[in-house]
PyMOL Python script that loads the backbone (N, CA, C, O; Angstrom):
from pymol import cmd

cmd.read_pdbstr("""\
ATOM      1  N   MET A   1     -14.957 -21.050 -77.241  1.00  0.00           N
ATOM      2  CA  MET A   1     -14.937 -20.321 -75.988  1.00  0.00           C
ATOM      3  C   MET A   1     -15.371 -18.871 -76.243  1.00  0.00           C
ATOM      4  O   MET A   1     -15.024 -18.276 -77.263  1.00  0.00           O
ATOM      5  N   PHE A   2     -16.124 -18.326 -75.309  1.00  0.00           N
ATOM      6  CA  PHE A   2     -16.626 -16.963 -75.444  1.00  0.00           C
ATOM      7  C   PHE A   2     -15.918 -16.020 -74.474  1.00  0.00           C
ATOM      8  O   PHE A   2     -15.533 -16.400 -73.369  1.00  0.00           O
ATOM      9  N   TYR A   3     -15.765 -14.793 -74.922  1.00  0.00           N
ATOM     10  CA  TYR A   3     -15.202 -13.716 -74.121  1.00  0.00           C
ATOM     11  C   TYR A   3     -16.158 -12.544 -74.226  1.00  0.00           C
ATOM     12  O   TYR A   3     -17.076 -12.556 -75.046  1.00  0.00           O
ATOM     13  N   TYR A   4     -15.947 -11.538 -73.403  1.00  0.00           N
ATOM     14  CA  TYR A   4     -16.793 -10.356 -73.465  1.00  0.00           C
ATOM     15  C   TYR A   4     -15.995  -9.175 -73.997  1.00  0.00           C
ATOM     16  O   TYR A   4     -14.882  -8.904 -73.546  1.00  0.00           O
ATOM     17  N   ASP A   5     -16.579  -8.481 -74.959  1.00  0.00           N
ATOM     18  CA  ASP A   5     -15.981  -7.268 -75.507  1.00  0.00           C
ATOM     19  C   ASP A   5     -15.885  -6.269 -74.348  1.00  0.00           C
ATOM     20  O   ASP A   5     -16.902  -5.958 -73.728  1.00  0.00           O
ATOM     21  N   PRO A   6     -14.679  -5.756 -74.040  1.00  0.00           N
ATOM     22  CA  PRO A   6     -14.532  -4.864 -72.895  1.00  0.00           C
ATOM     23  C   PRO A   6     -15.177  -3.491 -73.089  1.00  0.00           C
ATOM     24  O   PRO A   6     -15.350  -2.754 -72.119  1.00  0.00           O
ATOM     25  N   VAL A   7     -15.529  -3.142 -74.303  1.00  0.00           N
ATOM     26  CA  VAL A   7     -16.138  -1.835 -74.564  1.00  0.00           C
ATOM     27  C   VAL A   7     -17.649  -1.894 -74.388  1.00  0.00           C
ATOM     28  O   VAL A   7     -18.222  -1.070 -73.675  1.00  0.00           O
ATOM     29  N   CYS A   8     -18.298  -2.860 -75.030  1.00  0.00           N
ATOM     30  CA  CYS A   8     -19.769  -2.893 -75.012  1.00  0.00           C
ATOM     31  C   CYS A   8     -20.346  -4.021 -74.173  1.00  0.00           C
ATOM     32  O   CYS A   8     -21.536  -4.011 -73.859  1.00  0.00           O
ATOM     33  N   GLY A   9     -19.514  -5.001 -73.805  1.00  0.00           N
ATOM     34  CA  GLY A   9     -19.995  -6.104 -72.995  1.00  0.00           C
ATOM     35  C   GLY A   9     -20.616  -7.242 -73.779  1.00  0.00           C
ATOM     36  O   GLY A   9     -21.092  -8.214 -73.193  1.00  0.00           O
ATOM     37  N   ARG A  10     -20.617  -7.132 -75.089  1.00  0.00           N
ATOM     38  CA  ARG A  10     -21.204  -8.172 -75.931  1.00  0.00           C
ATOM     39  C   ARG A  10     -20.379  -9.460 -75.844  1.00  0.00           C
ATOM     40  O   ARG A  10     -19.151  -9.413 -75.787  1.00  0.00           O
ATOM     41  N   LYS A  11     -21.054 -10.593 -75.836  1.00  0.00           N
ATOM     42  CA  LYS A  11     -20.387 -11.891 -75.817  1.00  0.00           C
ATOM     43  C   LYS A  11     -19.777 -12.125 -77.206  1.00  0.00           C
ATOM     44  O   LYS A  11     -20.451 -11.980 -78.226  1.00  0.00           O
ATOM     45  N   VAL A  12     -18.481 -12.492 -77.224  1.00  0.00           N
ATOM     46  CA  VAL A  12     -17.765 -12.639 -78.483  1.00  0.00           C
ATOM     47  C   VAL A  12     -17.087 -14.008 -78.543  1.00  0.00           C
ATOM     48  O   VAL A  12     -16.389 -14.404 -77.609  1.00  0.00           O
ATOM     49  N   ASN A  13     -17.294 -14.718 -79.634  1.00  0.00           N
ATOM     50  CA  ASN A  13     -16.585 -15.972 -79.883  1.00  0.00           C
ATOM     51  C   ASN A  13     -15.200 -15.580 -80.383  1.00  0.00           C
ATOM     52  O   ASN A  13     -15.090 -14.837 -81.358  1.00  0.00           O
ATOM     53  N   ARG A  14     -14.156 -16.058 -79.746  1.00  0.00           N
ATOM     54  CA  ARG A  14     -12.808 -15.620 -80.114  1.00  0.00           C
ATOM     55  C   ARG A  14     -12.452 -15.979 -81.549  1.00  0.00           C
ATOM     56  O   ARG A  14     -11.623 -15.304 -82.160  1.00  0.00           O
ATOM     57  N   ASN A  15     -13.051 -17.013 -82.096  1.00  0.00           N
ATOM     58  CA  ASN A  15     -12.784 -17.403 -83.479  1.00  0.00           C
ATOM     59  C   ASN A  15     -13.531 -16.542 -84.493  1.00  0.00           C
ATOM     60  O   ASN A  15     -13.199 -16.545 -85.679  1.00  0.00           O
ATOM     61  N   LYS A  16     -14.535 -15.809 -84.032  1.00  0.00           N
ATOM     62  CA  LYS A  16     -15.331 -14.981 -84.933  1.00  0.00           C
ATOM     63  C   LYS A  16     -15.256 -13.498 -84.578  1.00  0.00           C
ATOM     64  O   LYS A  16     -15.989 -12.691 -85.148  1.00  0.00           O
ATOM     65  N   ALA A  17     -14.393 -13.135 -83.658  1.00  0.00           N
ATOM     66  CA  ALA A  17     -14.267 -11.743 -83.228  1.00  0.00           C
ATOM     67  C   ALA A  17     -13.807 -10.862 -84.384  1.00  0.00           C
ATOM     68  O   ALA A  17     -13.042 -11.297 -85.245  1.00  0.00           O
ATOM     69  N   TYR A  18     -14.279  -9.631 -84.392  1.00  0.00           N
ATOM     70  CA  TYR A  18     -13.842  -8.686 -85.420  1.00  0.00           C
ATOM     71  C   TYR A  18     -12.344  -8.406 -85.272  1.00  0.00           C
ATOM     72  O   TYR A  18     -11.613  -8.357 -86.262  1.00  0.00           O
ATOM     73  N   ALA A  19     -11.896  -8.223 -84.031  1.00  0.00           N
ATOM     74  CA  ALA A  19     -10.489  -7.902 -83.783  1.00  0.00           C
ATOM     75  C   ALA A  19     -10.014  -8.533 -82.493  1.00  0.00           C
ATOM     76  O   ALA A  19     -10.794  -8.801 -81.579  1.00  0.00           O
ATOM     77  N   ARG A  20      -8.715  -8.763 -82.444  1.00  0.00           N
ATOM     78  CA  ARG A  20      -8.055  -9.264 -81.237  1.00  0.00           C
ATOM     79  C   ARG A  20      -6.943  -8.283 -80.930  1.00  0.00           C
ATOM     80  O   ARG A  20      -6.100  -8.006 -81.783  1.00  0.00           O
ATOM     81  N   VAL A  21      -6.937  -7.755 -79.716  1.00  0.00           N
ATOM     82  CA  VAL A  21      -5.952  -6.751 -79.320  1.00  0.00           C
ATOM     83  C   VAL A  21      -5.195  -7.244 -78.099  1.00  0.00           C
ATOM     84  O   VAL A  21      -5.798  -7.697 -77.126  1.00  0.00           O
ATOM     85  N   GLU A  22      -3.883  -7.154 -78.154  1.00  0.00           N
ATOM     86  CA  GLU A  22      -3.024  -7.502 -77.018  1.00  0.00           C
ATOM     87  C   GLU A  22      -2.750  -6.214 -76.242  1.00  0.00           C
ATOM     88  O   GLU A  22      -2.385  -5.192 -76.823  1.00  0.00           O
ATOM     89  N   TYR A  23      -2.932  -6.278 -74.930  1.00  0.00           N
ATOM     90  CA  TYR A  23      -2.653  -5.118 -74.082  1.00  0.00           C
ATOM     91  C   TYR A  23      -2.173  -5.625 -72.739  1.00  0.00           C
ATOM     92  O   TYR A  23      -2.887  -6.369 -72.066  1.00  0.00           O
ATOM     93  N   GLU A  24      -0.972  -5.232 -72.339  1.00  0.00           N
ATOM     94  CA  GLU A  24      -0.370  -5.635 -71.074  1.00  0.00           C
ATOM     95  C   GLU A  24      -0.462  -7.150 -70.855  1.00  0.00           C
ATOM     96  O   GLU A  24      -0.924  -7.610 -69.810  1.00  0.00           O
ATOM     97  N   SER A  25      -0.026  -7.897 -71.830  1.00  0.00           N
ATOM     98  CA  SER A  25       0.035  -9.366 -71.789  1.00  0.00           C
ATOM     99  C   SER A  25      -1.324 -10.052 -71.724  1.00  0.00           C
ATOM    100  O   SER A  25      -1.397 -11.242 -71.418  1.00  0.00           O
ATOM    101  N   GLU A  26      -2.377  -9.339 -71.998  1.00  0.00           N
ATOM    102  CA  GLU A  26      -3.721  -9.923 -72.043  1.00  0.00           C
ATOM    103  C   GLU A  26      -4.270  -9.759 -73.460  1.00  0.00           C
ATOM    104  O   GLU A  26      -3.914  -8.818 -74.169  1.00  0.00           O
ATOM    105  N   THR A  27      -5.132 -10.675 -73.857  1.00  0.00           N
ATOM    106  CA  THR A  27      -5.779 -10.596 -75.159  1.00  0.00           C
ATOM    107  C   THR A  27      -7.236 -10.210 -74.961  1.00  0.00           C
ATOM    108  O   THR A  27      -7.943 -10.791 -74.137  1.00  0.00           O
ATOM    109  N   TYR A  28      -7.671  -9.219 -75.731  1.00  0.00           N
ATOM    110  CA  TYR A  28      -9.055  -8.747 -75.673  1.00  0.00           C
ATOM    111  C   TYR A  28      -9.676  -8.943 -77.043  1.00  0.00           C
ATOM    112  O   TYR A  28      -9.062  -8.635 -78.064  1.00  0.00           O
ATOM    113  N   TYR A  29     -10.899  -9.459 -77.057  1.00  0.00           N
ATOM    114  CA  TYR A  29     -11.615  -9.724 -78.298  1.00  0.00           C
ATOM    115  C   TYR A  29     -12.710  -8.676 -78.444  1.00  0.00           C
ATOM    116  O   TYR A  29     -13.473  -8.413 -77.514  1.00  0.00           O
ATOM    117  N   LEU A  30     -12.769  -8.084 -79.636  1.00  0.00           N
ATOM    118  CA  LEU A  30     -13.700  -6.990 -79.885  1.00  0.00           C
ATOM    119  C   LEU A  30     -14.652  -7.346 -81.015  1.00  0.00           C
ATOM    120  O   LEU A  30     -14.278  -8.036 -81.963  1.00  0.00           O
ATOM    121  N   CYS A  31     -15.887  -6.867 -80.906  1.00  0.00           N
ATOM    122  CA  CYS A  31     -16.940  -7.297 -81.827  1.00  0.00           C
ATOM    123  C   CYS A  31     -17.043  -6.492 -83.113  1.00  0.00           C
ATOM    124  O   CYS A  31     -17.605  -6.981 -84.094  1.00  0.00           O
ATOM    125  N   CYS A  32     -16.515  -5.268 -83.138  1.00  0.00           N
ATOM    126  CA  CYS A  32     -16.705  -4.422 -84.319  1.00  0.00           C
ATOM    127  C   CYS A  32     -15.641  -3.329 -84.385  1.00  0.00           C
ATOM    128  O   CYS A  32     -14.904  -3.127 -83.420  1.00  0.00           O
ATOM    129  N   PRO A  33     -15.552  -2.621 -85.517  1.00  0.00           N
ATOM    130  CA  PRO A  33     -14.536  -1.571 -85.662  1.00  0.00           C
ATOM    131  C   PRO A  33     -14.687  -0.433 -84.648  1.00  0.00           C
ATOM    132  O   PRO A  33     -13.693   0.130 -84.189  1.00  0.00           O
ATOM    133  N   LYS A  34     -15.922  -0.101 -84.304  1.00  0.00           N
ATOM    134  CA  LYS A  34     -16.148   0.978 -83.342  1.00  0.00           C
ATOM    135  C   LYS A  34     -15.580   0.608 -81.968  1.00  0.00           C
ATOM    136  O   LYS A  34     -14.927   1.425 -81.319  1.00  0.00           O
ATOM    137  N   CYS A  35     -15.831  -0.621 -81.537  1.00  0.00           N
ATOM    138  CA  CYS A  35     -15.303  -1.060 -80.244  1.00  0.00           C
ATOM    139  C   CYS A  35     -13.780  -1.155 -80.272  1.00  0.00           C
ATOM    140  O   CYS A  35     -13.115  -0.824 -79.290  1.00  0.00           O
ATOM    141  N   GLN A  36     -13.235  -1.605 -81.387  1.00  0.00           N
ATOM    142  CA  GLN A  36     -11.784  -1.677 -81.500  1.00  0.00           C
ATOM    143  C   GLN A  36     -11.168  -0.286 -81.368  1.00  0.00           C
ATOM    144  O   GLN A  36     -10.191  -0.107 -80.640  1.00  0.00           O
ATOM    145  N   ALA A  37     -11.724   0.685 -82.056  1.00  0.00           N
ATOM    146  CA  ALA A  37     -11.205   2.063 -82.003  1.00  0.00           C
ATOM    147  C   ALA A  37     -11.314   2.627 -80.593  1.00  0.00           C
ATOM    148  O   ALA A  37     -10.376   3.249 -80.096  1.00  0.00           O
ATOM    149  N   GLU A  38     -12.457   2.411 -79.949  1.00  0.00           N
ATOM    150  CA  GLU A  38     -12.645   2.906 -78.578  1.00  0.00           C
ATOM    151  C   GLU A  38     -11.648   2.259 -77.618  1.00  0.00           C
ATOM    152  O   GLU A  38     -11.061   2.940 -76.777  1.00  0.00           O
ATOM    153  N   PHE A  39     -11.459   0.957 -77.741  1.00  0.00           N
ATOM    154  CA  PHE A  39     -10.542   0.250 -76.856  1.00  0.00           C
ATOM    155  C   PHE A  39      -9.107   0.728 -77.072  1.00  0.00           C
ATOM    156  O   PHE A  39      -8.382   0.979 -76.110  1.00  0.00           O
ATOM    157  N   GLU A  40      -8.703   0.851 -78.323  1.00  0.00           N
ATOM    158  CA  GLU A  40      -7.325   1.266 -78.617  1.00  0.00           C
ATOM    159  C   GLU A  40      -7.055   2.705 -78.198  1.00  0.00           C
ATOM    160  O   GLU A  40      -5.916   3.058 -77.894  1.00  0.00           O
ATOM    161  N   LYS A  41      -8.088   3.535 -78.180  1.00  0.00           N
ATOM    162  CA  LYS A  41      -7.942   4.930 -77.765  1.00  0.00           C
ATOM    163  C   LYS A  41      -7.735   5.035 -76.253  1.00  0.00           C
ATOM    164  O   LYS A  41      -6.886   5.802 -75.797  1.00  0.00           O
ATOM    165  N   GLU A  42      -8.500   4.275 -75.480  1.00  0.00           N
ATOM    166  CA  GLU A  42      -8.436   4.338 -74.015  1.00  0.00           C
ATOM    167  C   GLU A  42      -8.614   2.953 -73.396  1.00  0.00           C
ATOM    168  O   GLU A  42      -9.652   2.683 -72.792  1.00  0.00           O
ATOM    169  N   PRO A  43      -7.632   2.079 -73.533  1.00  0.00           N
ATOM    170  CA  PRO A  43      -7.808   0.712 -73.017  1.00  0.00           C
ATOM    171  C   PRO A  43      -8.061   0.638 -71.516  1.00  0.00           C
ATOM    172  O   PRO A  43      -8.886  -0.161 -71.073  1.00  0.00           O
ATOM    173  N   GLU A  44      -7.377   1.445 -70.736  1.00  0.00           N
ATOM    174  CA  GLU A  44      -7.552   1.403 -69.275  1.00  0.00           C
ATOM    175  C   GLU A  44      -8.985   1.722 -68.865  1.00  0.00           C
ATOM    176  O   GLU A  44      -9.511   1.132 -67.921  1.00  0.00           O
ATOM    177  N   LYS A  45      -9.603   2.635 -69.559  1.00  0.00           N
ATOM    178  CA  LYS A  45     -10.989   3.014 -69.261  1.00  0.00           C
ATOM    179  C   LYS A  45     -11.913   1.803 -69.390  1.00  0.00           C
ATOM    180  O   LYS A  45     -12.819   1.621 -68.577  1.00  0.00           O
ATOM    181  N   HIS A  46     -11.686   0.987 -70.403  1.00  0.00           N
ATOM    182  CA  HIS A  46     -12.574  -0.141 -70.669  1.00  0.00           C
ATOM    183  C   HIS A  46     -12.232  -1.381 -69.854  1.00  0.00           C
ATOM    184  O   HIS A  46     -13.112  -2.187 -69.552  1.00  0.00           O
ATOM    185  N   ILE A  47     -10.982  -1.537 -69.502  1.00  0.00           N
ATOM    186  CA  ILE A  47     -10.584  -2.689 -68.695  1.00  0.00           C
ATOM    187  C   ILE A  47     -11.103  -2.536 -67.276  1.00  0.00           C
ATOM    188  O   ILE A  47     -11.544  -3.512 -66.668  1.00  0.00           O
ATOM    189  N   LYS A  48     -11.056  -1.333 -66.748  1.00  0.00           N
ATOM    190  CA  LYS A  48     -11.449  -1.089 -65.361  1.00  0.00           C
ATOM    191  C   LYS A  48     -12.933  -0.821 -65.191  1.00  0.00           C
ATOM    192  O   LYS A  48     -13.428  -0.750 -64.066  1.00  0.00           O
ATOM    193  N   LYS A  49     -13.642  -0.672 -66.290  1.00  0.00           N
ATOM    194  CA  LYS A  49     -15.059  -0.346 -66.224  1.00  0.00           C
ATOM    195  C   LYS A  49     -15.830  -1.476 -65.546  1.00  0.00           C
ATOM    196  O   LYS A  49     -15.659  -2.643 -65.898  1.00  0.00           O
ATOM    197  N   GLY A  50     -16.661  -1.143 -64.595  1.00  0.00           N
ATOM    198  CA  GLY A  50     -17.426  -2.166 -63.887  1.00  0.00           C
ATOM    199  C   GLY A  50     -18.551  -2.719 -64.737  1.00  0.00           C
ATOM    200  O   GLY A  50     -18.545  -3.903 -65.074  1.00  0.00           O
ATOM    201  N   LYS A  51     -19.506  -1.894 -65.087  1.00  0.00           N
ATOM    202  CA  LYS A  51     -20.633  -2.331 -65.901  1.00  0.00           C
ATOM    203  C   LYS A  51     -20.366  -1.955 -67.346  1.00  0.00           C
ATOM    204  O   LYS A  51     -19.819  -0.891 -67.639  1.00  0.00           O
ATOM    205  N   HIS A  52     -20.758  -2.842 -68.238  1.00  0.00           N
ATOM    206  CA  HIS A  52     -20.569  -2.588 -69.662  1.00  0.00           C
ATOM    207  C   HIS A  52     -21.775  -1.858 -70.211  1.00  0.00           C
ATOM    208  O   HIS A  52     -22.918  -2.188 -69.896  1.00  0.00           O
ATOM    209  N   LYS A  53     -21.502  -0.854 -71.044  1.00  0.00           N
ATOM    210  CA  LYS A  53     -22.621  -0.172 -71.686  1.00  0.00           C
ATOM    211  C   LYS A  53     -23.069  -0.988 -72.890  1.00  0.00           C
ATOM    212  O   LYS A  53     -22.293  -1.764 -73.448  1.00  0.00           O
ATOM    213  N   LYS A  54     -24.284  -0.813 -73.272  1.00  0.00           N
ATOM    214  CA  LYS A  54     -24.832  -1.557 -74.396  1.00  0.00           C
ATOM    215  C   LYS A  54     -24.520  -0.814 -75.693  1.00  0.00           C
ATOM    216  O   LYS A  54     -24.373   0.408 -75.714  1.00  0.00           O
ATOM    217  N   HIS A  55     -24.424  -1.584 -76.765  1.00  0.00           N
ATOM    218  CA  HIS A  55     -24.230  -1.009 -78.095  1.00  0.00           C
ATOM    219  C   HIS A  55     -25.458  -0.226 -78.509  1.00  0.00           C
ATOM    220  O   HIS A  55     -26.579  -0.577 -78.141  1.00  0.00           O
ATOM    221  N   ARG A  56     -25.253   0.804 -79.252  1.00  0.00           N
ATOM    222  CA  ARG A  56     -26.370   1.544 -79.822  1.00  0.00           C
ATOM    223  C   ARG A  56     -26.498   1.228 -81.314  1.00  0.00           C
ATOM    224  O   ARG A  56     -27.533   1.500 -81.921  1.00  0.00           O
ATOM    225  N   HIS A  57     -25.456   0.659 -81.895  1.00  0.00           N
ATOM    226  CA  HIS A  57     -25.479   0.425 -83.342  1.00  0.00           C
ATOM    227  C   HIS A  57     -25.725  -1.027 -83.728  1.00  0.00           C
ATOM    228  O   HIS A  57     -25.716  -1.331 -84.921  1.00  0.00           O
ATOM    229  N   HIS A  58     -25.944  -1.935 -82.791  1.00  0.00           N
ATOM    230  CA  HIS A  58     -26.235  -3.334 -83.135  1.00  0.00           C
ATOM    231  C   HIS A  58     -27.709  -3.600 -83.024  1.00  0.00           C
ATOM    232  O   HIS A  58     -28.154  -4.720 -83.273  1.00  0.00           O
TER     233      HIS A  58
END
""", "prot")
cmd.dss("prot")
cmd.show_as("cartoon", "prot")
cmd.util.cbc("prot")
cmd.orient("prot")
């Protein structure tokens, strides 16, 4: 099953995700250390974001 990284919008396989973060009873799958750090710093910003920005480092 695939999920979308809430920071960059990249499609992430939950079994191959770089990180899994629990926030307010929801699980978020992140593709890389940069996205994990951004999400953990400001989770609300990324959860409520309408359009996902693209990665610059992939």
